[in-house]
Short mmCIF file of the C-alpha atoms (twelve columns), coordinates in Angstrom:
data_MODEL
# 
_entry.id   MODEL 
# 
loop_
_atom_site.group_PDB 
_atom_site.id 
_atom_site.type_symbol 
_atom_site.label_atom_id 
_atom_site.label_alt_id 
_atom_site.label_comp_id 
_atom_site.label_asym_id 
_atom_site.label_seq_id 
_atom_site.Cartn_x 
_atom_site.Cartn_y 
_atom_site.Cartn_z 
_atom_site.pdbx_PDB_model_num 
ATOM 1   C CA . MET A 1   -43.079 0.312   3.767   1 
ATOM 2   C CA . THR A 2   -44.140 2.875   1.216   1 
ATOM 3   C CA . ARG A 3   -42.554 3.275   -2.170  1 
ATOM 4   C CA . THR A 4   -41.184 6.691   -1.165  1 
ATOM 5   C CA . ALA A 5   -39.556 5.226   1.976   1 
ATOM 6   C CA . SER A 6   -37.962 2.457   -0.112  1 
ATOM 7   C CA . ILE A 7   -36.557 4.966   -2.577  1 
ATOM 8   C CA . MET A 8   -35.244 7.156   0.271   1 
ATOM 9   C CA . GLY A 9   -33.620 4.108   1.922   1 
ATOM 10  C CA . ALA A 10  -31.939 3.067   -1.320  1 
ATOM 11  C CA . ALA A 11  -30.714 6.634   -1.911  1 
ATOM 12  C CA . LEU A 12  -29.293 6.796   1.620   1 
ATOM 13  C CA . LEU A 13  -27.506 3.461   1.126   1 
ATOM 14  C CA . LEU A 14  -25.961 4.683   -2.157  1 
ATOM 15  C CA . LEU A 15  -24.856 7.900   -0.445  1 
ATOM 16  C CA . LEU A 16  -23.187 5.937   2.361   1 
ATOM 17  C CA . VAL A 17  -21.369 3.657   -0.104  1 
ATOM 18  C CA . PHE A 18  -20.171 6.706   -2.057  1 
ATOM 19  C CA . ALA A 19  -18.953 8.418   1.144   1 
ATOM 20  C CA . ALA A 20  -17.050 5.299   2.258   1 
ATOM 21  C CA . THR A 21  -15.413 5.008   -1.181  1 
ATOM 22  C CA . GLN A 22  -14.366 8.665   -1.106  1 
ATOM 23  C CA . LEU A 23  -12.936 8.302   2.410   1 
ATOM 24  C CA . ALA A 24  -10.867 5.284   1.341   1 
ATOM 25  C CA . ALA A 25  -9.599  7.231   -1.685  1 
ATOM 26  C CA . GLN A 26  -8.619  10.138  0.574   1 
ATOM 27  C CA . TYR A 27  -6.511  7.831   2.747   1 
ATOM 28  C CA . ARG A 28  -4.725  6.510   -0.344  1 
ATOM 29  C CA . SER A 29  -4.219  9.962   -1.809  1 
ATOM 30  C CA . LYS A 30  -2.654  11.324  1.377   1 
ATOM 31  C CA . SER A 31  0.290   8.963   1.182   1 
ATOM 32  C CA . ASN A 32  3.517   10.720  0.315   1 
ATOM 33  C CA . VAL A 33  6.012   8.648   -1.665  1 
ATOM 34  C CA . THR A 34  9.269   10.201  -2.911  1 
ATOM 35  C CA . MET A 35  11.669  8.499   -5.303  1 
ATOM 36  C CA . ILE A 36  15.205  8.728   -3.929  1 
ATOM 37  C CA . LEU A 37  16.971  6.645   -6.580  1 
ATOM 38  C CA . ASN A 38  15.879  4.809   -9.729  1 
ATOM 39  C CA . GLU A 39  18.825  3.396   -11.679 1 
ATOM 40  C CA . GLU A 40  19.844  0.473   -13.829 1 
ATOM 41  C CA . MET A 41  22.007  -2.054  -12.011 1 
ATOM 42  C CA . TYR A 42  25.539  -2.377  -13.387 1 
ATOM 43  C CA . SER A 43  26.122  -5.961  -12.294 1 
ATOM 44  C CA . ILE A 44  22.765  -7.369  -13.430 1 
ATOM 45  C CA . PRO A 45  21.874  -6.310  -17.004 1 
ATOM 46  C CA . GLY A 46  18.164  -5.655  -17.507 1 
ATOM 47  C CA . LYS A 47  17.506  -5.005  -13.805 1 
ATOM 48  C CA . GLU A 48  16.963  -1.713  -12.003 1 
ATOM 49  C CA . VAL A 49  16.735  -0.611  -8.406  1 
ATOM 50  C CA . ALA A 50  14.208  1.831   -6.970  1 
ATOM 51  C CA . ILE A 51  14.606  3.351   -3.515  1 
ATOM 52  C CA . GLN A 52  11.715  5.381   -2.148  1 
ATOM 53  C CA . ARG A 53  10.876  7.194   1.054   1 
ATOM 54  C CA . ALA A 54  7.193   6.928   2.001   1 
ATOM 55  C CA . LYS A 55  4.950   8.426   4.644   1 
ATOM 56  C CA . TYR A 56  1.498   6.938   5.142   1 
ATOM 57  C CA . PRO A 57  -1.058  8.776   7.297   1 
ATOM 58  C CA . ALA A 58  -2.816  7.390   10.351  1 
ATOM 59  C CA . GLY A 59  -5.482  4.891   9.296   1 
ATOM 60  C CA . TRP A 60  -4.077  4.474   5.773   1 
ATOM 61  C CA . VAL A 61  -4.850  1.201   3.987   1 
ATOM 62  C CA . GLY A 62  -3.234  0.484   0.626   1 
ATOM 63  C CA . GLU A 63  -4.749  -1.323  -2.319  1 
ATOM 64  C CA . ARG A 64  -4.427  -5.078  -2.742  1 
ATOM 65  C CA . HIS A 65  -1.480  -5.641  -5.063  1 
ATOM 66  C CA . HIS A 66  1.560   -7.737  -5.822  1 
ATOM 67  C CA . HIS A 67  5.186   -6.831  -6.494  1 
ATOM 68  C CA . THR A 68  7.035   -7.965  -9.600  1 
ATOM 69  C CA . GLY A 69  10.465  -7.839  -7.960  1 
ATOM 70  C CA . ASP A 70  12.049  -8.261  -4.572  1 
ATOM 71  C CA . ILE A 71  11.153  -5.403  -2.229  1 
ATOM 72  C CA . PHE A 72  12.454  -4.596  1.228   1 
ATOM 73  C CA . VAL A 73  10.626  -2.331  3.676   1 
ATOM 74  C CA . TYR A 74  12.619  -0.597  6.424   1 
ATOM 75  C CA . VAL A 75  10.453  1.130   9.037   1 
ATOM 76  C CA . LEU A 76  11.744  4.475   10.280  1 
ATOM 77  C CA . GLU A 77  8.770   5.486   12.447  1 
ATOM 78  C CA . GLY A 78  5.422   3.949   13.343  1 
ATOM 79  C CA . THR A 79  4.089   0.487   12.614  1 
ATOM 80  C CA . PHE A 80  3.773   -0.999  9.105   1 
ATOM 81  C CA . VAL A 81  1.427   -3.964  8.687   1 
ATOM 82  C CA . VAL A 82  1.437   -6.419  5.777   1 
ATOM 83  C CA . ASP A 83  -1.260  -8.993  4.997   1 
ATOM 84  C CA . VAL A 84  -0.190  -11.530 2.355   1 
ATOM 85  C CA . ASP A 85  -3.044  -13.746 1.121   1 
ATOM 86  C CA . GLY A 86  -2.960  -17.117 2.897   1 
ATOM 87  C CA . GLU A 87  -0.259  -16.103 5.403   1 
ATOM 88  C CA . ASP A 88  -0.153  -14.658 8.913   1 
ATOM 89  C CA . ARG A 89  -0.193  -10.882 9.341   1 
ATOM 90  C CA . VAL A 90  3.273   -9.315  9.644   1 
ATOM 91  C CA . VAL A 91  3.850   -6.267  11.847  1 
ATOM 92  C CA . ILE A 92  7.077   -4.309  11.265  1 
ATOM 93  C CA . ARG A 93  8.287   -1.766  13.815  1 
ATOM 94  C CA . PRO A 94  10.985  0.957   13.727  1 
ATOM 95  C CA . GLY A 95  14.426  -0.429  12.945  1 
ATOM 96  C CA . GLU A 96  13.026  -3.647  11.449  1 
ATOM 97  C CA . VAL A 97  13.222  -4.781  7.815   1 
ATOM 98  C CA . TYR A 98  10.708  -6.938  5.957   1 
ATOM 99  C CA . HIS A 99  11.290  -8.753  2.645   1 
ATOM 100 C CA . GLU A 100 7.927   -8.729  0.869   1 
ATOM 101 C CA . ALA A 101 6.813   -11.700 -1.151  1 
ATOM 102 C CA . VAL A 102 7.197   -11.476 -4.944  1 
ATOM 103 C CA . ASN A 103 4.094   -12.140 -7.061  1 
ATOM 104 C CA . LYS A 104 1.929   -12.816 -3.992  1 
ATOM 105 C CA . VAL A 105 -1.187  -10.734 -3.445  1 
ATOM 106 C CA . MET A 106 -0.842  -8.522  -0.398  1 
ATOM 107 C CA . GLN A 107 -2.163  -5.407  1.259   1 
ATOM 108 C CA . ALA A 108 -0.216  -2.972  3.425   1 
ATOM 109 C CA . ARG A 109 -1.531  -0.587  6.056   1 
ATOM 110 C CA . ASN A 110 -0.487  1.843   8.726   1 
ATOM 111 C CA . GLY A 111 -0.800  -0.028  12.026  1 
ATOM 112 C CA . SER A 112 -1.921  3.129   13.861  1 
ATOM 113 C CA . ALA A 113 -5.108  5.161   13.737  1 
ATOM 114 C CA . LYS A 114 -3.281  8.101   15.353  1 
ATOM 115 C CA . GLU A 115 0.273   8.335   13.961  1 
ATOM 116 C CA . ASP A 116 1.929   8.340   10.532  1 
ATOM 117 C CA . VAL A 117 4.235   5.519   9.499   1 
ATOM 118 C CA . LYS A 118 7.470   6.338   7.646   1 
ATOM 119 C CA . VAL A 119 9.356   3.719   5.650   1 
ATOM 120 C CA . ILE A 120 12.149  3.260   3.121   1 
ATOM 121 C CA . LEU A 121 11.252  0.971   0.191   1 
ATOM 122 C CA . PHE A 122 14.046  -0.773  -1.740  1 
ATOM 123 C CA . GLN A 123 13.007  -2.783  -4.786  1 
ATOM 124 C CA . VAL A 124 14.887  -4.594  -7.562  1 
ATOM 125 C CA . GLY A 125 12.999  -5.448  -10.723 1 
ATOM 126 C CA . ASP A 126 13.046  -5.664  -14.497 1 
ATOM 127 C CA . LYS A 127 14.068  -2.417  -16.180 1 
ATOM 128 C CA . GLY A 128 11.111  -0.475  -17.550 1 
ATOM 129 C CA . LYS A 129 8.486   -2.837  -16.096 1 
ATOM 130 C CA . PRO A 130 5.920   -1.902  -13.444 1 
ATOM 131 C CA . ARG A 131 7.069   -2.676  -9.899  1 
ATOM 132 C CA . VAL A 132 3.544   -2.946  -8.506  1 
ATOM 133 C CA . ILE A 133 0.416   -4.515  -10.023 1 
ATOM 134 C CA . VAL A 134 -2.888  -3.519  -8.402  1 
ATOM 135 C CA . GLU A 135 -5.352  -6.387  -8.010  1 
ATOM 136 C CA . ASP A 136 -9.016  -6.108  -8.984  1 
# 
């Protein structure tokens, strides 16, 4: 193999890696999350509740992360898939609720390559603290 062919091959590989990274970022950026309610809890000082409505596009895969407080996912439409490190995959369908693990690394995804998934997220956590920590 000539030096020019090696350089061209390496350049093509870098281009493919860049394209794949951009495609993954597009899937993440197309998610639509709307805060419905974010308030301090009256009965538990120092805690707050966040309720969000989210729509994730077909093929969407979220970042690996963990939650700092209890979170419940209610599926309105589509299929929501959760992979918690060291545990079996969980598939949640319309009308089902899932209680996500606290402080366990996980990754969520849309279970369909053709349809959006719509969910309601309900999370209780420490007031003023991040609810989600993205993993490296």
